[in-house]
C-alpha positions in Angstrom: 2.1 -21.1 -9.8 -0.6 -19.0 -7.3 0.7 -15.9 -9.2 -0.2 -17.1 -12.6 -3.2 -18.3 -11.5 -4.2 -15.0 -10.3 -3.4 -13.1 -13.5 -4.9 -15.8 -15.6 -8.3 -15.7 -12.9 -8.3 -12.1 -13.5 -7.9 -11.5 -17.1 -10.9 -13.9 -17.3 -13.3 -12.6 -15.2 -12.8 -9.3 -16.1 -13.1 -9.9 -19.3 -11.2 -7.8 -21.0 -13.0 -4.8 -18.6 -10.3 -2.8 -16.6 -13.0 -1.6 -14.0 -13.5 -5.0 -13.2 -9.9 -5.7 -13.4 -8.6 -3.1 -11.1 -11.4 -3.6 -8.8 -10.4 -7.7 -8.4 -6.7 -6.7 -8.1 -7.4 -3.7 -5.5 -9.4 -6.1 -3.7 -5.9 -8.5 -3.2 -4.3 -5.6 -1.3 -7.9 -5.2 1.0 -8.2 -9.2 1.5 -4.2 -8.9 2.5 -4.8 -5.5 4.8 -7.4 -8.3 6.4 -4.6 -11.5 6.9 -2.4 -9.1 8.3 -5.0 -8.6 11.3 -5.3 -11.9 12.1 -2.0 -12.1 14.2 -3.5 -9.7 16.8 -5.7 -12.6 17.6 -1.8 -13.6 19.9 -1.7 -9.9 21.7 0.9 -9.1 22.8 2.7 -11.9 22.0 3.4 -10.5 18.6 6.7 -8.5 19.5 8.0 -5.1 18.2 10.8 -6.3 16.1 8.7 -8.8 14.3 6.0 -5.5 13.3 9.4 -4.3 12.2 11.2 -6.6 9.9 7.9 -6.9 8.3 7.5 -2.9 7.6 11.0 -3.0 6.1 10.1 -5.8 4.3 7.2 -4.2 2.2 9.0 -0.8 2.0 11.7 -3.0 0.0 8.7 -4.4 -1.6 7.3 -0.8 -2.4 10.3 0.8 -4.2 10.8 -2.0 -6.6 7.4 -1.8 -7.6 7.2 1.7 -8.2 10.2 1.4 -10.7 9.4 -1.7 -12.3 6.1 -1.6 -12.6 5.3 2.3 -12.6 8.4 4.2 -13.5 9.5 2.3 -16.4 6.8 1.3 -18.2 5.8 4.9 -18.1 8.8 6.7 -19.6 9.2 3.3 -22.0 6.0 5.0 -23.2 6.3 8.8 -23.4 9.5 9.4 -22.0 10.8 11.1 -18.8 9.3 14.2 -18.4 5.5 13.3 -18.3 6.9 10.9 -15.6 8.8 13.2 -13.7 5.8 15.2 -13.4 3.5 13.1 -12.2 6.6 12.1 -9.7 6.3 15.2 -8.1 3.2 15.8 -8.1 2.0 12.5 -6.6 4.5 13.1 -4.0 3.5 16.7 -3.3 -0.2 16.0 -3.1 0.0 13.2 -0.7 1.8 15.9 1.5 -0.5 18.4 0.9 -3.3 15.9 2.3 -0.9 14.6 4.6 -0.7 18.6 6.4 -4.4 19.6 5.8 -6.6 16.6 6.3 -7.4 16.1 9.9 -6.1 12.4 10.7 -4.3 9.9 13.2 -0.7 9.1 12.3 -1.4 5.8 12.8 2.6 4.3 12.3 4.0 7.5 13.7 1.4 8.5 16.3 0.8 11.8 17.4 4.0 13.9 18.8 3.7 14.3 22.3 1.0 11.7 23.0 1.0 7.8 23.3 0.4 6.2 20.3 -2.2 3.3 21.5 -5.5 5.3 21.2 -7.5 5.4 24.4 -10.6 7.3 23.4 -13.3 5.2 21.3 -13.3 8.0 18.7 -9.8 8.1 18.0 -11.1 4.0 16.3 -12.4 6.5 13.2 -9.1 8.4 13.6 -7.5 5.3 12.7 -9.4 4.1 9.8 -9.2 7.7 8.3 -5.0 7.3 8.9 -5.1 4.4 7.1 -7.7 5.4 4.3 -5.3 8.4 3.4 -2.3 5.8 3.6 -3.8 3.7 1.3 -5.1 6.0 -1.4 -2.0 5.9 -3.0 -1.4 2.4 -3.1 -4.8 1.7 -4.7 -4.0 4.7 -7.5 -0.8 2.4 -8.1 -2.9 -0.6 -8.5 -5.1 1.0 -10.7 -2.3 3.0 -13.0 -0.8 -0.5 -13.6 -3.7 -1.8 -14.8 -4.6 0.7 -17.1 -0.6 -0.5 -18.6 -0.9 -4.5 -18.2 -3.4 -6.7 -16.1 -0.2 -8.3 -15.4 1.6 -5.6 -14.3 -1.5 -4.4 -12.2 -1.7 -8.1 -10.6 2.5 -8.2 -9.6 1.5 -4.0 -8.5 -1.8 -5.7 -6.3 0.3 -8.2 -4.7 3.2 -6.1 -4.1 1.1 -3.5 -2.3 -0.5 -6.0 -0.9 2.3 -7.5 1.0 3.0 -4.3 2.3 -0.3 -4.0 3.6 0.0 -7.2 6.4 2.3 -5.6 8.6 0.0 -2.6 8.3 -3.0 -4.6 9.1 -1.4 -5.7 12.0 -0.4 -1.9 13.3 -4.0 -1.1 12.8 -5.3 -4.0 14.9 -2.7 -5.3 17.7 -2.6 -1.4 19.5 -6.4 -1.6 19.8 -6.6 -5.2 21.1 -4.0 -4.3 23.8 -6.1 -1.8 24.6 -8.6 -4.4 25.8 -11.1 -3.9 22.1 -12.5 -6.9 20.9 -11.2 -9.1 18.7 -13.3 -9.1 16.1 -13.7 -5.5 16.0 -10.3 -4.7 15.9 -9.8 -6.7 12.7 -12.8 -5.4 11.5 -11.6 -1.9 12.0 -8.5 -3.1 10.1 -10.5 -4.6 7.4 -12.5 -1.3 7.2 -9.0 0.5 6.6 -8.3 -1.5 3.3 -11.3 0.0 1.6 -10.1 2.5 0.0 -7.7 0.5 -2.4 -10.2 -1.3 -4.6 -12.0 2.0 -5.1 -9.2 4.4 -5.7 -7.8 1.6 -8.0 -10.7 2.4 -10.3 -9.5 5.9 -10.8 -6.9 5.6 -13.0 -9.0 3.6 -15.6 -11.1 5.8 -15.6 -8.7 8.5 -16.4 -6.4 7.1 -18.7 -10.1 5.9 -20.7 -10.7 9.9 -21.4 -6.5 10.1 -22.8 -4.7 7.2 -22.6 -1.7 10.1 -23.7 -2.2 10.8 -19.9 -1.2 7.2 -19.0 2.1 8.0 -18.3 1.5 11.0 -15.9 -0.8 8.8 -14.0 2.1 5.9 -13.6 4.7 8.7 -12.8 1.7 9.9 -10.0 1.0 6.8 -8.5 4.8 5.8 -8.5 5.3 9.4 -6.3 3.0 9.1 -4.1 4.4 5.0 -3.5 7.7 6.9 -2.4 6.3 9.3 -0.3 4.6 6.4 2.1 8.0 4.4 1.8 10.0 7.0 3.2 7.6 9.4 5.3 5.3 7.0 7.0 6.7 3.1 6.9 10.8 3.6 6.9 10.7 6.1 9.5 8.1 3.5 11.6 10.7 1.0 11.7 13.3 2.5 13.0 11.8 4.5 16.0 12.0 1.0 18.1 15.7 0.8 18.0 15.2 -2.0 15.2 17.5 -0.3 12.4 19.3 -2.9 11.6 16.6 -5.6 11.1 14.3 -3.5 9.6 16.7 -2.5 7.0 17.8 -6.0 6.8 13.5 -6.9 5.8 14.4 -4.0 3.4 17.2 -5.1 1.7 15.4 -9.0 1.2 11.8 -7.4 0.0 13.7 -5.8 -2.5 15.8 -8.5 -3.6 12.0 -11.0 -3.5 10.1 -8.5 -5.3 12.9 -8.1 -7.9 13.4 -11.6 -8.4 9.9 -12.2 -9.0 9.4 -9.2 -11.3 12.3 -11.2 -13.4 11.0 -14.4 -13.0 7.1 -13.8 -14.1 
């Protein structure tokens, strides 16, 4: 099975070094983000409905991952208080970043403006926005790796699947505005670079004190749930595709739950 091969490969390549394991697991998200840019080659033939179903599917996956790979392991280690504290801190941290750091909302767009970018400088706003969006996802991978490489790889795969439609969300509007396809795909790739880099941070923190791991697991889960609620789900409802997007969420939820049970 591909997933089992990935787990064993990262265990072998990292040779027990969690920093390397976290970076490799985070790179799975990066590669899948780039994979998501490939359909942009077809330009406008990619429908908004298909993107919304993919984002809904991704939301379902991220919700399950937050519980099975982050919250539950943290609670089993230390109890609910430490994990819940981290969960709240994670959600509020992403909220503060969203409110204080200037960036363009790639998924929802700026209120009162055209969501498709019209100026060259806005390309870099897209990169900044997606890097901010990917911060908590990278943290989630690293936190899971700190608990176990198996859970870290599963988390990376779950988040990576979620990154596929996000890569398309970045690249497709740029192609629609006449940007070079290779440039659009390159920007999509850059938007995911933050994930392997952020994945190393929880490993560093927990290496100084293992007692911090439940807090970090909760923090990563809170960050991810905030992103799902604040960014992903609202975007799937913005174009009138609520029904099919919700079906996508249910399928993603069920698929990830099944995957967690089988492996």
